C-alpha positions in Angstrom: 8.1 -18.9 17.1 6.0 -19.4 14.1 5.9 -23.3 12.8 9.3 -23.9 11.5 7.5 -24.4 7.9 6.1 -21.6 7.6 8.2 -17.9 7.9 7.0 -14.7 10.4 6.7 -13.1 6.6 5.0 -15.7 4.9 2.3 -16.0 8.4 1.8 -12.1 8.1 1.2 -12.1 4.1 -1.3 -14.5 5.0 -2.8 -13.3 8.5 -2.6 -9.8 6.2 -4.7 -11.3 3.4 -7.3 -12.1 5.3 -7.7 -8.2 7.6 -7.7 -7.0 4.3 -10.5 -9.1 2.2 -12.5 -9.1 5.2 -12.2 -6.1 7.6 -11.1 -6.3 11.1 -14.4 -7.5 12.6 -14.6 -10.1 9.1 -11.4 -11.4 9.8 -12.5 -14.4 12.5 -10.7 -16.7 14.3 -11.6 -19.4 12.8 -10.2 -17.9 8.9 -7.3 -16.6 10.7 -6.5 -19.9 11.5 -7.1 -21.4 8.1 -5.8 -18.6 6.5 -2.8 -19.3 8.8 -3.0 -22.8 8.7 -2.3 -22.9 12.2 -4.9 -23.9 14.8 -6.4 -21.7 16.9 -4.3 -22.1 19.8 -1.2 -22.0 17.8 -2.4 -18.5 16.8 -2.7 -17.0 20.1 0.4 -18.8 21.2 2.2 -16.9 18.8 -0.4 -13.9 19.0 -1.4 -13.7 23.0 -3.0 -10.5 22.7 -5.8 -11.5 20.2 -6.9 -10.2 16.8 -5.5 -6.7 17.3 -1.8 -8.1 18.4 -2.1 -9.5 14.9 -3.4 -6.3 13.4 -0.6 -4.3 15.3 2.6 -6.5 13.6 0.4 -7.3 9.8 0.3 -2.8 10.2 4.6 -3.1 10.6 4.8 -5.4 8.2 3.4 -3.5 5.8 4.8 -0.7 6.8 8.3 -1.8 6.8 7.7 -3.4 3.1 6.1 -0.4 1.8 9.4 1.5 3.0 11.5 -0.9 1.2 9.7 -1.6 -1.6 7.5 1.9 -2.2 8.9 4.9 0.0 12.5 4.7 -0.7 12.7 4.3 -4.5 10.4 7.7 -4.2 13.5 9.3 -2.6 16.3 7.8 -5.2 18.1 10.6 -7.7 16.5 8.4 -10.9 14.1 11.4 -12.6 10.8 11.9 -10.6 8.7 10.9 -13.5 10.5 7.6 -13.4 10.3 7.8 -9.4 6.6 8.5 -9.8 6.0 5.3 -12.5 7.8 3.2 -10.4 5.7 3.7 -7.2 2.4 3.3 -9.3 3.4 0.2 -11.1 4.0 -0.9 -7.0 0.9 -0.3 -6.5 -0.9 -1.2 -9.1 0.1 -5.2 -8.6 0.0 -4.8 -4.6 -3.5 -4.1 -4.4 -4.0 -5.9 -8.1 -5.4 -2.7 -10.1 -7.8 -2.0 -7.1 -9.0 -5.4 -6.3 -7.5 -5.9 -2.9 -8.0 -3.4 -0.3 -5.5 -0.8 1.3 -5.5 -2.6 5.1 -4.3 1.2 6.9 -7.3 2.8 5.2 -10.0 0.6 5.4 -9.0 -0.3 9.2 -9.0 3.7 9.4 -12.9 3.9 8.7 -13.8 1.4 11.0 -14.8 1.3 14.9 -11.4 0.0 16.0 -9.5 2.7 14.7 -8.2 4.4 17.6 -6.1 1.2 18.5 -4.0 1.5 15.4 -4.3 5.3 14.5 -0.4 6.1 15.2 0.3 3.3 12.8 -1.8 4.1 9.8 -1.0 8.1 10.8 2.7 7.2 10.1 2.1 5.2 7.0 -0.5 7.9 5.4 2.3 10.4 6.7 5.7 9.0 4.9 4.0 8.5 1.8 2.8 12.0 1.7 6.4 13.6 2.4 7.7 11.0 0.0 4.9 12.0 -2.7 5.0 16.2 -1.8 9.6 15.5 -2.2 9.4 14.3 -5.0 7.0 17.0 -6.8 9.1 19.1 -5.3 11.7 17.6 -7.2 9.6 18.0 -10.5 10.3 21.7 -9.5 6.6 22.2 -8.7 6.7 24.8 -5.4 6.2 23.3 -1.7 2.6 24.5 -1.7 1.5 23.1 -5.0 3.2 19.7 -4.7 1.9 19.6 -1.2 -1.2 19.8 -2.4 -1.1 17.6 -5.5 0.5 14.5 -3.3 -2.8 14.9 -1.0 -5.0 14.4 -3.6 -2.9 11.5 -5.9 -3.1 9.9 -2.5 -6.6 10.9 -1.9 -7.6 9.6 -5.5 -5.7 6.4 -5.2 -7.6 5.3 -1.9 -10.8 6.5 -4.1 -10.2 4.4 -6.9 -9.5 1.2 -4.8 -13.6 1.7 -3.4 -14.8 2.8 -6.1 -13.0 -0.5 -8.5 -14.0 -3.1 -5.6 -17.6 -1.1 -5.9 -18.4 -1.6 -9.3 -16.4 -5.0 -10.1 -14.1 -3.7 -12.5 -10.8 -2.4 -12.6 -11.6 0.6 -15.5 -11.4 3.4 -12.4 -7.8 2.5 -10.9 -6.5 1.4 -14.3 -7.5 4.8 -15.8 -6.7 6.5 -13.1 -2.4 4.8 -12.8 -2.6 6.4 -16.7 -3.6 9.7 -15.9 -2.1 10.8 -12.3 1.7 11.0 -13.3 0.3 14.0 -16.0 -2.2 15.5 -13.5 1.0 15.9 -10.6 3.4 16.6 -12.9 1.8 19.5 -15.1 3.3 22.3 -15.1 7.3 20.4 -14.0 8.1 19.4 -16.9 8.7 22.4 -18.6 13.0 23.3 -18.6 13.2 21.0 -16.2 14.6 17.8 -17.7 14.5 16.1 -14.3 10.3 15.3 -15.1 11.5 13.8 -18.7 9.5 10.5 -19.5 11.7 7.6 -19.3 11.5 5.0 -22.4 10.4 1.9 -20.5 7.7 1.7 -17.6 10.2 0.5 -14.4 9.3 -2.8 -12.9 7.8 -3.5 -9.4 10.5 -4.3 -6.9 11.5 -7.8 -7.3 8.7 -10.7 -5.4 6.3 -7.5 -4.0 3.9 -8.5 -6.0 4.7 -12.5 -3.8 3.2 -10.6 -0.8 -0.3 -11.0 -1.4 -0.7 -13.2 -3.6 -2.7 -15.7 -2.2 -6.3 -16.1 -2.0 -7.3 -16.9 1.5 -11.1 -17.9 1.6 
């Protein structure tokens, strides 16, 4: 178990931030130990399998938080546009308007990806399923909804890459503004469940705090 002054959630949040900032290879044991506030020996005590076990634990932690704060809200009875806007607000907060990496996507591009394929695939499949069903609820045919869900997730991930490459939030912020109308195009007519909300729903309380610390 983690040291009494550091909860397991806090420990996993710190490890998550380190991996998403530095990648698998760049997240050395020294960096992970410094970020966690634990010594290397303590980290190995909690994670005998080393970095691979840490990544597995972090991915499960991310999955659980996304299930609670991202996926389940997409499946509520609220109007589809409101649910979509809530998702985008949550993502903007978690990704810091594109300045933070998406760890599952980052790991998928590394030579180590085969070790974590199942967890990464499950997370993205769940996200795509939720997005597809939301667009079906908005009145789109299943084939169109499926294509748009894939396009939406692809564009979100691409906007993160471009934002970080350019060192400016414009690509990500611009996509967040444009995506609702683009995904729901043709679904609003005659469908009151796609009507625009009067105000943008707030992100889940405390979600952004999950990665608030900047780890050197």
